[in-house]
N, C-alpha and C positions, 0 to 999 in steps of 0.2 A: 894472230895465230898462224902467220906465214901462209895464208891462203887456204888453210884447212877449214872445212865446213864446221860451223859452230851452231849451237842451239840459239835460236833467235832471241836477241835481247840479252845474251850472256856471252861469256868467253869460254863456255864449256864445249870442248870439241865433241862432235857427233861420234867420232871414232872411240872416244873414251867410254861413252854411254853404251855403244854397241859391244865393245870388249867386255865391259863389266856385266852386261846382260848375258853374253856368251859364257862367261865364267860362273854364272849362276846367281848373280846379284838380283835381289828382288826390287820391284819398283819402289817399295817403301825405303829400302836401304839406300837406293840412289838418291831419293829425295832428302834423306837425312844427310847424306854426304854433300849434296849440292842443294841447299835450301831454296834456291831460285828455280829449280827444276820442277815441272808439273807433270802430271800423267799425260797430258796432251803433248808435251815436249818429247817424252819417251816414245809415244806412238809415232810422232813425226819423224824421229830418228830411225825407227824401224821401217816406216814407209819409205824414207829416203833410201835406205839400204836395199829394200825390195825393188824399188824403181831403178836403182843403179844396176843391180844384177839383171833385171829384165832387159835393160838396154844393151847389155853385153851379150845376151843370148842370140 
């Protein structure tokens, strides 16, 4: 994925998950679109985003 962060064990970019959430996608719709995705993966993506923002402040 050219150095982009991905969900562990997949090739799903964290950025895609965060963008879909920001656009209003539900956890359920994400898991339907990406069957290997788990609720824990979605929480990990959000945690990663929060930690990244915290480091920039």
